[in-house]
C-alpha positions in Angstrom: 0.0 0.0 0.0 2.9 2.4 0.7 4.4 1.7 -2.7 1.1 2.3 -4.4 0.8 5.6 -2.5 4.2 6.5 -3.8 3.0 5.7 -7.3 -0.1 7.9 -6.9 2.2 10.9 -6.2 4.6 10.1 -9.0 1.8 9.7 -11.6 0.0 12.8 -10.3 3.0 15.0 -10.9 3.3 13.9 -14.5 -0.4 14.0 -15.2 -1.0 17.5 -13.8 2.0 19.0 -15.6 1.2 17.4 -18.9 -2.5 18.5 -19.1 -3.0 21.1 -21.8 -3.9 24.6 -20.5 -6.5 25.1 -23.1 -8.3 21.9 -22.2 -8.0 22.8 -18.5 -9.5 26.2 -19.1 -12.3 24.7 -21.2 -13.3 22.3 -18.4 -13.1 25.1 -15.8 -15.4 27.2 -17.8 -17.9 24.3 -17.9 -17.9 24.3 -14.1 -15.7 21.3 -13.3 -14.5 21.5 -9.8 -11.7 19.0 -10.4 -10.4 21.1 -13.3 -10.4 24.2 -11.1 -8.4 22.3 -8.5 -5.8 21.3 -11.1 -5.7 24.8 -12.4 -4.9 26.1 -8.9 -2.2 23.5 -8.6 -0.7 24.6 -11.9 -1.0 28.2 -10.8 1.2 27.6 -7.7 3.8 25.1 -8.9 6.1 25.6 -6.0 3.6 24.4 -3.4 2.4 21.6 -5.7 5.9 20.2 -6.5 6.9 20.5 -2.9 3.9 18.6 -1.8 4.6 15.8 -4.3 8.3 15.7 -3.3 7.5 15.5 0.4 4.9 12.8 -0.2 7.2 10.6 -2.2 10.1 11.1 0.3 8.0 10.3 3.4 6.3 7.3 1.8 9.6 5.9 0.5 11.3 6.3 3.9 8.3 4.7 5.6 8.3 1.8 3.2 12.0 1.2 3.8 11.7 1.4 7.5 8.6 -0.9 7.6 10.4 -3.4 5.4 13.5 -3.4 7.5 11.7 -3.6 10.9 8.9 -6.0 10.1 9.5 -8.0 7.0 13.2 -8.6 7.5 12.8 -9.9 11.1 10.1 -12.4 9.9 12.2 -13.5 7.0 15.2 -13.9 9.2 13.3 -16.3 11.4 12.3 -18.4 8.4 15.9 -18.5 7.2 17.2 -19.5 10.7 14.7 -22.4 10.8 16.1 -23.5 7.4 19.6 -23.9 9.0 21.3 -20.5 8.4 23.3 -19.0 11.3 21.4 -16.2 13.0 23.7 -13.4 12.0 23.8 -14.5 8.3 20.1 -15.0 8.4 19.6 -11.4 9.5 22.0 -10.1 6.8 20.4 -12.1 4.0 16.9 -11.2 5.1 17.7 -7.5 5.1 19.3 -7.6 1.7 16.4 -9.6 0.3 13.8 -7.1 1.7 15.8 -4.1 0.4 15.9 -5.7 -3.1 12.2 -6.6 -3.0 11.1 -3.1 -1.8 13.3 -1.4 -4.4 11.8 -3.6 -7.1 8.2 -2.8 -6.0 9.1 0.9 -5.7 10.5 1.1 -9.3 7.7 -1.0 -10.9 4.6 -0.1 -9.0 5.9 3.2 -7.5 7.4 4.8 -10.6 7.2 3.1 -14.0 3.6 1.9 -14.1 2.0 5.0 -12.6 4.0 7.3 -14.9 3.1 5.2 -17.9 -0.6 5.3 -17.0 -0.4 9.1 -16.4 1.0 9.5 -19.9 -1.8 7.4 -21.4 -4.7 8.8 -19.5 -3.2 12.1 -18.2 -6.5 14.1 -18.2 -8.6 11.5 -16.3 -5.7 10.9 -13.8 -5.2 14.7 -13.2 -9.0 15.3 -12.7 -9.3 12.3 -10.4 -6.4 13.4 -8.2 -6.8 17.1 -8.5 -9.1 17.9 -5.5 -7.4 15.6 -2.9 -4.0 16.8 -4.0 -5.0 20.4 -3.8 -6.3 19.9 -0.3 -3.1 18.1 0.7 -1.0 21.0 -0.7 -3.0 23.5 1.4 -2.4 21.5 4.5 1.3 21.1 3.7 1.9 24.9 3.6 3.6 25.1 7.0 5.8 22.1 6.2 6.8 23.5 2.8 7.7 26.8 4.4 9.8 25.1 7.2 11.7 22.9 4.7 12.4 25.9 2.4 13.6 28.0 5.4 15.8 25.1 6.6 17.4 24.7 3.2 18.1 28.4 3.0 19.8 28.5 6.4 22.4 25.9 5.1 22.7 27.4 1.6 23.3 30.9 3.0 26.8 29.7 3.9 27.4 29.2 0.1 25.7 32.5 -0.9 22.7 30.8 -2.4 19.1 30.1 -1.7 16.6 27.6 -2.9 12.9 27.2 -3.9 10.9 24.5 -5.4 10.8 26.0 -8.8 14.2 24.2 -9.4 12.2 21.0 -9.6 10.7 21.9 -12.9 11.8 20.2 -16.1 14.6 21.8 -18.1 14.3 22.5 -21.8 16.6 19.6 -22.5 14.4 17.2 -20.5 11.3 18.5 -22.2 12.9 17.9 -25.6 13.8 14.4 -24.6 10.2 13.7 -23.5 8.9 15.0 -26.8 11.3 12.9 -28.8 10.5 9.8 -26.7 6.8 10.4 -27.1 7.2 10.7 -30.9 9.2 7.4 -31.0 6.6 5.5 -29.0 3.7 6.8 -31.0 1.9 8.7 -28.3 2.8 11.9 -30.3 2.5 12.4 -34.0 6.1 12.1 -35.4 5.6 15.3 -37.5 4.4 17.2 -34.4 7.4 15.9 -32.5 9.7 17.2 -35.3 8.1 20.6 -35.2 8.4 20.7 -31.4 12.1 19.8 -31.7 12.7 22.5 -34.3 10.9 25.0 -32.0 13.3 24.2 -29.1 16.3 24.7 -31.5 14.9 27.9 -33.0 15.1 29.6 -29.6 18.9 29.8 -30.0 19.0 30.8 -33.6 19.7 34.4 -34.8 18.7 36.2 -37.9 22.2 35.8 -39.3 21.5 32.0 -39.5 18.1 32.3 -41.2 18.3 35.3 -43.4 18.5 35.4 -47.2 22.1 36.6 -47.7 22.9 39.9 -49.4 24.1 38.4 -52.6 20.8 36.6 -53.1 18.6 39.7 -52.6 16.3 40.6 -55.5 15.7 44.3 -55.3 14.3 47.2 -57.4 15.8 50.5 -58.1 13.9 53.4 -56.7 13.5 55.1 -60.1 13.0 51.9 -62.1 11.0 52.1 -65.3 7.8 50.3 -65.9 9.6 47.9 -68.3 12.3 47.1 -65.7 9.6 46.5 -63.0 7.7 44.2 -65.4 10.8 42.2 -66.2 11.7 41.7 -62.5 8.1 40.6 -61.7 8.0 38.1 -64.5 11.6 36.7 -63.9 11.5 36.3 -60.1 7.9 36.4 -59.0 8.6 37.4 -55.4 5.6 38.7 -53.5 7.6 41.4 -51.8 10.9 43.2 -52.8 13.1 45.8 -51.2 13.7 49.1 -53.1 17.1 50.7 -53.0 18.6 54.0 -54.1 22.2 54.0 -55.6 23.3 50.8 -53.7 21.7 47.9 -51.9 23.1 49.3 -48.6 20.7 52.2 -49.0 17.3 50.4 -48.9 14.5 53.0 -48.7 11.5 50.7 -48.5 9.8 47.7 -50.0 6.9 47.0 -52.3 4.3 44.3 -52.6 4.0 42.6 -56.0 0.2 43.1 -56.3 0.7 46.9 -55.8 3.2 46.9 -58.7 0.8 45.6 -61.3 -0.5 49.1 -61.9 3.0 50.4 -62.3 4.1 47.6 -64.6 1.1 47.5 -66.9 -0.4 51.0 -66.4 2.7 53.0 -65.6 1.1 56.3 -66.7 -1.4 56.1 -63.8 0.9 55.7 -60.8 4.6 55.7 -59.9 6.7 53.5 -57.7 6.8 56.1 -54.9 3.0 55.7 -54.5 3.3 52.1 -53.4 6.6 52.3 -51.5 6.3 51.1 -47.9 8.7 52.1 -45.1 11.3 49.4 -44.3 11.9 47.6 -41.0 15.5 47.1 -40.0 16.6 44.4 -37.6 20.2 43.5 -36.5 21.6 40.2 -37.5 22.4 39.2 -33.9 18.6 39.4 -33.0 17.0 36.2 -31.9 14.8 34.6 -34.5 11.8 34.3 -32.1 12.1 38.0 -31.1 12.1 38.9 -34.8 9.0 36.8 -35.4 7.2 38.6 -32.6 8.3 42.0 -33.9 7.1 41.2 -37.4 3.8 40.0 -36.0 3.4 43.1 -33.8 4.0 45.5 -36.8 1.9 43.3 -39.1 4.8 43.1 -41.6 6.1 40.2 -43.7 9.6 41.4 -44.5 12.5 43.0 -42.7 16.0 44.1 -43.7 18.8 42.6 -41.7 21.8 44.9 -41.0 25.2 44.2 -39.5 26.8 46.1 -36.6 28.1 48.8 -39.1 24.7 49.4 -40.6 25.4 47.7 -43.9 22.7 45.4 -45.4 23.5 41.8 -44.5 20.4 40.1 -45.9 16.6 39.9 -45.7 14.2 37.8 -43.6 10.6 37.2 -44.0 7.9 35.6 -41.9 8.0 32.7 -44.3 11.7 32.1 -43.7 11.0 32.0 -39.9 8.0 29.7 -40.2 9.9 27.3 -42.6 12.5 26.8 -39.8 9.6 25.2 -37.8 7.7 23.2 -40.5 10.2 22.9 -43.4 10.2 24.4 -46.8 6.9 25.9 -48.0 6.9 26.0 -51.8 4.4 27.6 -54.2 3.0 25.9 -57.2 5.7 27.3 -59.5 8.7 26.6 -57.2 10.8 23.5 -57.3 12.7 22.3 -54.2 16.3 23.2 -54.0 18.5 20.1 -53.5 21.0 21.3 -50.9 22.0 17.7 -50.0 22.3 14.9 -52.6 23.1 11.4 -51.6 25.6 9.7 -53.9 25.6 6.5 -51.9 25.6 5.1 -48.3 29.0 6.8 -47.5 29.0 10.0 -49.6 26.8 13.0 -50.2 27.2 16.2 -52.3 26.3 19.4 -50.3 25.9 22.9 -51.5 28.2 25.4 -49.9 25.3 27.6 -49.0 23.6 24.8 -47.0 23.2 25.6 -43.3 25.0 23.3 -40.9 21.8 22.6 -39.0 20.1 21.4 -42.1 23.0 19.1 -43.0 23.0 17.7 -39.5 19.3 16.8 -39.8 19.7 15.4 -43.3 22.8 13.3 -42.8 22.5 12.6 -39.0 25.7 14.4 -38.2 26.6 16.5 -35.1 28.7 19.3 -36.7 29.2 22.2 -34.2 26.6 24.9 -35.0 27.8 27.4 -32.3 30.6 28.9 -34.3 31.1 32.2 -36.2 30.1 30.5 -39.4 26.7 28.7 -40.1 27.1 27.2 -43.5 29.2 24.4 -45.1 31.2 27.0 -47.0 32.0 28.7 -43.7 33.1 25.4 -42.2 35.5 24.7 -45.2 37.0 28.2 -45.0 37.5 27.8 -41.2 39.2 24.4 -41.8 41.4 26.0 -44.5 42.6 28.6 -42.0 40.5 31.5 -43.3 41.3 31.1 -47.0 38.9 29.9 -49.7 40.1 26.4 -50.6 40.7 25.3 -54.1 38.8 22.3 -55.7 40.2 19.0 -54.7 41.2 20.1 -51.2 40.3 17.6 -48.4 39.7 18.4 -44.7 39.3 16.2 -41.7 36.3 17.4 -39.6 35.0 16.2 -36.3 33.7 12.6 -35.8 35.7 11.1 -38.7 34.0 13.2 -41.4 36.0 14.1 -44.4 35.1 17.1 -46.6 36.2 17.3 -50.2 35.8 20.6 -52.0 34.4 19.9 -55.4 33.7 23.4 -56.9 34.9 26.8 -55.7 35.8 30.2 -57.0 38.1 32.9 -55.7 35.0 34.3 -53.9 33.1 31.3 -52.5 32.8 27.6 -52.0 30.0 26.1 -54.2 29.8 22.4 -53.6 31.4 20.0 -51.1 31.5 16.2 -51.1 30.9 14.7 -47.6 32.7 11.4 -47.0 30.7 10.1 -44.0 32.3 8.2 -41.2 31.6 4.4 -41.3 28.8 3.2 -39.0 29.1 0.1 -36.9 27.5 -2.9 -38.5 24.9 -3.2 -35.7 23.8 0.4 -36.2 23.7 0.0 -39.9 
């Protein structure tokens, strides 16, 4: 019974934390008292987690003490009757009881309850919500006393504690998502999007932007014929407008607004549809940039470096594609950045991002460097110079990079010689 009580607490923690907030709010609005209790527990996680931790600790200690004091003595008597010396009988009985209680605690007190909580989290949370909330209210003095006691000791180290430290870290949450996707409790595609969302929190605009050399822009005083040609050749929905040089971007235009300029140029001029630009620095976090674009209701921003020069462009589509993958229109064809030649080699475009190559080829190339592309990796391995075709470099993990095509200005394509995998993994 003590072990089962331990399991109730272990499963309750997982069930309450995993219940969706939207579903919880929906049930609360319908008048569910259990949902309101769970919502209160979620609203005060320090007290909730402390109550669960205290319950698990007290029950575990009680189970161990009961097993040692009661079960071990009885088992020792049985073993003594079977012919074992009294001292050895006591030692063997204690070891057997410890092993048995540990086994029950792991199976019935941890693994089974947590598995049930994952499968039927909502029902479990609503069932345990009210009694657990009442218990957490009664445990307030104990929680305060334990926190104060911990802080007395930690004050010697210049630190203090609270029960928020018991929450799951981002890495642990990511592991839970990946494990749920593998086991089938979460749609694999949803798991992939969630994993990308965790990774996106660390990305900057410099890693996601369209680089300067790939920008398609219009001159401020472009003729109707030039506007028509750019629209037909490139078909972008939005394009920046510059004066003199690309570093002097004065705004952007929307393709549908240009139709009048291109086909009825005598009616309006480019200035009439020019919209003010939004400038963002390349070190800005991608998630912050997405929020800024949403707040301003804009789809495009100009990315500048620390000196104010134009480094590239970023759109809402670029940011969303980082979460869900490439979004192609009816007229677009997917760009093959990675082409498999065989089980041990692949041809990769120099402009390919290292994070995309890692996903595609299952590698673990370091993404926390000054460079973010395969070309940047090759240049770094070459000591800062642009390598010539045919050059080979040894990268981390036994990977060999062979430059296939390069110019004095950039690395175009690289052949990856993948490290051999053990036969069992293959």
